[in-house]
DOVO-118888 format. One line per 5 residues: number of its first residue (from 1); their letters; for each residue x, y, z of C-alpha. Coordinates in steps of 0.02 Angstrom, whole numbers, plus 50000, padded with zeros to 5 digits. Layout:
<atoms>
NUM> a> X Y Z; ...;
</atoms>
This chain:
<atoms>
1> xxxxx> 50178 51648 50238; 50309 51511 50220; 50477 51536 50305; 50639 51494 50216; 50681 51358 50342;
6> xxxxx> 50517 51273 50304; 50551 51280 50118; 50725 51208 50146; 50651 51062 50241; 50523 51034 50103;
11> xxxxx> 50660 51037 49973; 50763 50909 50069; 50609 50798 50088; 50573 50809 49903; 50754 50770 49859;
16> xxxxx> 50753 50618 49974; 50590 50550 49901; 50645 50575 49721; 50816 50498 49750; 50743 50349 49841;
21> xxxxx> 50626 50322 49694; 50772 50336 49572; 50888 50220 49667; 50748 50094 49694; 50712 50080 49507;
26> xxxxx> 50881 50112 49425; 51056 50045 49461; 51194 50160 49521; 51357 50183 49428; 51453 50021 49416;
31> xxxxx> 51297 49916 49438; 51228 49802 49304; 51054 49741 49344; 51077 49580 49242; 51237 49511 49314;
36> xxxxx> 51270 49605 49476; 51249 49502 49633; 51295 49547 49810; 51384 49402 49889; 51507 49404 50031;
41> xxxxx> 51634 49304 49932; 51673 49259 49752; 51758 49107 49681; 51910 49108 49568; 51995 48942 49599;
46> xxxxx> 52012 48976 49784; 51886 49068 49891; 51930 49252 49909; 51868 49391 50021; 51749 49508 49929;
51> xxxxx> 51683 49674 49994; 51604 49815 49893; 51560 49996 49925; 51463 50091 49790; 51385 50254 49852;
56> xxxxx> 51309 50412 49780; 51333 50563 49894; 51227 50719 49861; 51282 50879 49949; 51165 51029 49960;
61> xxxxx> 51210 51213 49990; 51192 51194 50179; 51316 51050 50189; 51185 50917 50220; 51224 50753 50130;
66> xxxxx> 51107 50621 50060; 51196 50454 50040; 51122 50312 49937; 51193 50154 49862; 51261 49984 49911;
71> xxxxx> 51387 49930 50042; 51426 49756 50105; 51468 49802 50284; 51405 49965 50361; 51515 49941 50514;
76> xxxxx> 51656 50022 50415; 51559 50185 50394; 51588 50289 50550; 51478 50435 50493; 51323 50327 50516;
81> xxxxx> 51342 50342 50705; 51268 50517 50696; 51161 50496 50539; 50981 50453 50508; 50988 50300 50397;
86> xxxxx> 50899 50147 50332; 50997 49989 50287; 50920 49838 50201; 51015 49681 50250; 50945 49576 50109;
91> xxxxx> 50999 49694 49969; 51142 49788 50056; 51057 49951 50006; 51089 50107 50110; 50994 50272 50126;
96> xxxxx> 51064 50403 50245; 51052 50589 50286; 51196 50667 50383; 51282 50831 50424; 51444 50748 50481;
101> xxxxx> 51526 50731 50309; 51548 50919 50284; 51610 51067 50382; 51642 51252 50347; 51795 51355 50388;
106> xxxxx> 51795 51537 50337; 51719 51550 50164; 51772 51374 50116; 51685 51205 50133; 51762 51033 50150;
111> xxxxx> 51695 50856 50127; 51783 50719 50224; 51727 50542 50180; 51823 50410 50279; 51804 50229 50332;
116> xxxxx> 51867 50137 50485; 52052 50103 50499; 52032 49916 50466; 51911 49934 50320; 51959 49847 50158;
121> xxxxx> 51862 49850 49994; 51892 49745 49840; 51788 49873 49744; 51769 50053 49802; 51663 50182 49709;
126> xxxxx> 51601 50348 49779; 51517 50482 49673; 51497 50656 49748; 51366 50776 49678; 51393 50960 49721;
131> xxxxx> 51299 51117 49662; 51366 51160 49489; 51414 51339 49534; 51541 51292 49669; 51726 51328 49645;
136> xxxxx> 51829 51170 49668; 51988 51202 49768; 52070 51034 49803; 52036 50845 49802; 52141 50725 49905;
141> xxxxx> 52132 50535 49907; 52251 50385 49921; 52365 50351 49769; 52274 50189 49726; 52112 50280 49684;
146> xxxxx> 52065 50366 49520; 51956 50520 49503; 51850 50596 49366; 51774 50770 49376; 51627 50813 49261;
151> xxxxx> 51466 50914 49260; 51296 50835 49236; 51116 50892 49265; 51169 51056 49348; 51287 50964 49467;
156> xxxxx> 51475 50954 49486; 51513 50768 49487; 51670 50699 49570; 51692 50512 49539; 51818 50420 49651;
161> xxxxx> 51849 50236 49617; 51973 50095 49638; 52002 49912 49681; 52084 49825 49829; 52081 49982 49936;
166> xxxxx> 52126 49989 50121; 52051 50124 50234; 52005 50242 50091; 51989 50426 50130; 51929 50567 50016;
171> xxxxx> 51940 50753 50056; 51861 50882 49942; 51879 51070 49971; 51770 51194 49880; 51699 51370 49889;
176> xxxxx> 51519 51421 49861; 51475 51585 49774; 51402 51725 49877; 51213 51740 49859; 51139 51909 49820;
181> xxxxx> 50986 51957 49922; 50847 52076 49873; 50805 52126 50053; 50650 52016 50065; 50650 51913 50224;
186> xxxxx> 50515 51786 50199; 50429 51821 50034; 50246 51796 49999; 50148 51638 49974; 50157 51601 49787;
191> xxxxx> 50067 51480 49674; 50234 51392 49640; 50254 51354 49825; 50077 51285 49829; 50117 51168 49683;
196> xxxxx> 50276 51114 49773; 50180 51071 49931; 50048 50975 49832; 50182 50878 49737; 50272 50835 49899;
201> xxxxx> 50110 50777 49978; 50069 50665 49830; 50244 50589 49828; 50241 50561 50016; 50071 50475 50010;
206> xxxxx> 50127 50367 49863; 50284 50317 49957; 50186 50272 50114; 50063 50167 50013; 50207 50076 49927;
211> xxxxx> 50292 50039 50093; 50129 49974 50169; 50100 49861 50019; 50276 49791 50030; 50256 49763 50217;
216> xxxxx> 50091 49673 50190; 50169 49559 50058; 50313 49525 50176; 50196 49480 50319; 50098 49361 50207;
221> xxxxx> 50257 49279 50146; 50322 49256 50324; 50155 49181 50377; 50166 49053 50237; 50344 49002 50278;
226> xxxxx> 50379 48859 50399; 50446 48912 50568; 50623 48860 50606; 50637 48745 50756; 50811 48715 50823;
231> xxxxx> 50870 48596 50955; 50904 48650 51133; 51035 48596 51258; 51226 48593 51263; 51332 48453 51188;
236> xxxxx> 51488 48380 51268; 51654 48410 51181; 51751 48248 51165; 51939 48232 51149; 51921 48188 50965;
241> xxxxx> 51815 48344 50935; 51943 48450 51028; 52083 48385 50917; 51987 48435 50761; 51947 48606 50835;
246> xxxxx> 52133 48637 50869; 52157 48646 50679; 52029 48785 50659; 52050 48973 50662; 51981 49074 50808;
251> xxxxx> 51822 49121 50714; 51794 48945 50649; 51815 48880 50827; 51692 49011 50892; 51561 48949 50769;
256> xxxxx> 51585 48766 50818; 51579 48811 51004; 51417 48907 50978; 51340 48757 50888; 51395 48640 51027;
261> xxxxx> 51317 48758 51154; 51150 48745 51061; 51148 48557 51038; 51234 48564 50869; 51107 48668 50774;
266> xxxxx> 51069 48855 50750; 50999 48972 50618; 51131 49072 50524; 51059 49235 50591; 51068 49175 50772;
271> xxxxx> 51244 49111 50741; 51296 49282 50680; 51228 49369 50835; 51300 49237 50951; 51477 49248 50880;
276> xxxxx> 51472 49433 50831; 51556 49389 50665; 51513 49517 50528; 51396 49460 50391; 51531 49492 50261;
281> xxxxx> 51645 49363 50345; 51522 49234 50414; 51465 49166 50246; 51642 49126 50189; 51690 49045 50355;
286> xxxxx> 51536 48934 50347; 51583 48880 50171; 51757 48832 50232; 51686 48730 50375; 51563 48649 50255;
291> xxxxx> 51702 48599 50136; 51795 48520 50282; 51637 48421 50322; 51624 48496 50497; 51453 48575 50468;
296> xxxxx> 51302 48557 50354; 51197 48702 50291; 51012 48679 50251; 50894 48806 50175; 50737 48837 50278;
301> xxxxx> 50618 48967 50210; 50717 49129 50192; 50856 49079 50310; 50983 48939 50333; 51000 48813 50473;
306> xxxxx> 51180 48770 50518; 51213 48603 50602; 51365 48502 50651; 51396 48360 50529; 51379 48175 50568;
311> xxxxx> 51565 48155 50531; 51612 48282 50665; 51489 48212 50792; 51537 48031 50762; 51724 48071 50775;
316> xxxx> 51765 47972 50618; 51872 48015 50468; 52017 48136 50451; 52040 48323 50421;
</atoms>
């Protein structure tokens, strides 16, 4: 005999597997597979800060949320602190399961999707999927955002989107219909449940095999790549270097100091951990320093090696 809690867990597992398969093979709303590229900055005459958030949020009848999509910087998503999630740094793809986005008061439910107070997005797009039989009560969001409410595939779809948004916050209140019960507590073991379990098992095994194959390819690729060797030791800061560094911003100066501490050369990943500068900002700062001829960037396998330029080390030339 299968208990209802067990069936609920199986349903959530099936939903997660199917949605991961869908999001892995098809683009989300606002995504064009031919010309969409996640970069930390874009160019339009002058270099401009660029940060995107494009998420699909699926809410089930128990208030549990499955979040999938793309986000440049997950540090702005406070709900991840209590969520189970997977984030791919190379593709900026996020998968998360959480209970912290919803809460119930009386016979009403509320969804509260917020970002950190200092979060800023040049493109913001969240799509909420609710059971189609819910009664929508109220939707609140900042004036700069637009919303579209539709129904699709037995779901109530609430689409919130906008550009150049600071600290976006969306609150959705709704009411679920009362469920009629027939007095059966657990129900019997049916053939439909057996098919569900078999289907889940097949999908789970297929997913595990796919992950193992990807991991094996990744290990082979890493083995074939040359290992990055960086210099060791600390370099002395001369008066001429100090004068150049006085013209830099705090973050630019932190990068140069870190390079000097490591004999003028570090990988971009190590530089990020050393300076604690977010990925979404580090790339643009490095480009600025490169244009000013203070650093050079070299590709090495799947990473970059950042080194102080000959101009900066030789103390020649101007700003």
